[in-house]
N, C-alpha and C positions, 0 to 999 in steps of 0.2 A: 654447773657443767658436769661435775662428777655424778650428781644425782641423775641427770638425763642419760649419761652413758650407762649407768647401772640399769636404768629402765629399759634401754635398747637391748642390753645384754640379756636381760630377763626374758624379753619377748623372743629374742632369737633362740634362747634355750628351750622355750615352750614349743616353738615351731619345729625345732630339730627333733623333739621327742615324738612327733607324729610319724607313724610308719608310712613308707611309700605305698601308694595304692597297688592292690594286687590285680585289679581288673578295670576295664573301661567299657563304657556303653556309648553308642552313637544313635542318633535319630536324624532323619532328614528334616530340613526346614525349607519350605517353599518361599521363594522370593519372586514377586511379579510386579509388573508395571504396565500401564496402558498408555500408548502414545496416540493422541487424538489428531485428526486432520484439523489443521488450523492455519490461518493466514493473517498477516498484518498488511495494511495498505496505507500509503501516504501519497499525497499529490502536491506538486508545486503550482503556483499561480501561473496562468497563461496571460502574459502582459504584452499587448501590442505596442509598438512605438507610436508616437503621436501621428495621427492621421491628418494629411493635408489633401483636401479634395482635388481630384484630377492629377495627383502626383503618382498614382499607381497603387496596385494591390499591396497590402501589408501582410507579412507572414511572421509568425512567432512560434516558439516551441515551449513546452514544459515537460515535466516527467511525472510518471506514476511509478512508485517503488513498491514491490511486493516481497514478502518473505513468507514462505509456506513450508509445511512439513514435506519431506521427501515423498515424491510420487503423487502429490496432490494435482489433480487436473483443475485448472482454473479458467475462468472467463471474466474479462473486464469489459463492462459496458458503461455507457454514460447516459444520463437523463437528458431530456430535451432542453432543460434550463428553466429559469423562473420568470422570465420576462413574458408578459401577456402577449399572446398572438404568435409566439415562435413555434416552429416545427423542426423536425430533423432536417427537412429540406432547406430551411432558412432559420438559423438561430439568430437571436437579436440581443444586442447590448442595450440596456435602458439608461437614459439620462433624463429623469423625470418622465414626462410624457413623450419624449423623443427617443428614437432608436437608431442603432447602427447595425447593419447586417454583418454576420460573420458565420463561420462554421468550423468544425473540428474534424480532423481526418486521421486515419490510422497509419498513413505513410506520407513521405514527402512527395508522392505523386499527386496528392490532393484529389484523389478520385473516389475513395471510399469513406463515406461519412461514418464517424464513430458514433454509434448509438446503442440500441438495445437488441439488435438483431432483427427487428421488425422491418418490413418493407425492404428497402435497399441498404439499410444501415448495417454496419458490421460490429462485431465484438472482437476483441483480441484474446486468444486463448493459448494455452500451453500446458506443460507439465513441469512442476517444480522439482528442483534437485535438492531441496532441504534449506533450512533456515540459514546455514552458513553460506549459501549461494543466493544472494539477492537478485531479483529480477527487476530490470529497469525498462520501462516502456516509454517511448517518446510520443508526445501528443503534438500534432501539427495543426496550428490554427491559421486561418486565412480570413482577412477582412478585405472584401473586394472593393475596388474603386468604382462602385455601381452608381447609377443615377440617384438611387434612394440615399446612399451614403453621402454623395456629393451635395444633396439638398438638406442634410442634417444641420442642426444648429450647433455652435461650439459648446463644449462642456465635457464633463466626465461621464463615461458610460461604463456599466458593468452588468454582469449576469452571474448566476451561480449554477454550476453544473454539479450533479452528484455522480461521483465515480462509484460504480456498483460492481463489487467483486463477488463472484459466485464460485464456490468450490465444493 
């Protein structure tokens, strides 16, 4: 312990022997960063309740969540889906070779089909307020009690829609 105290005292004595600086010099240092336009997007599944033919139209909702850098203008569209024969006018859920008709809308008025902006389809657009301010969009699904749906066979039906975020 005494040996280490002596060593510390020797170092302090050497440091004290240096004279205080007589002058100083400065130089600027540039600091920079680039913030890029970026967004993240997630979507929850749209799940209709069990369909009973002739019991009425079914409705369901899901959500799309966005986080974008401040000031980013975004547009959210949707693909037609992956079931053979479907169009934006009539999306189809597939259960093997069988189908159920449905569609996706931009509001609970069920009047504007959510698509890619072509024809009469709509995209949903806006301006982001930053990553700390998430954007939640509601997806409105409708499965009509149509003659085609009433004639479908029992089973599980599904489709895959791509949510397309443009910014």
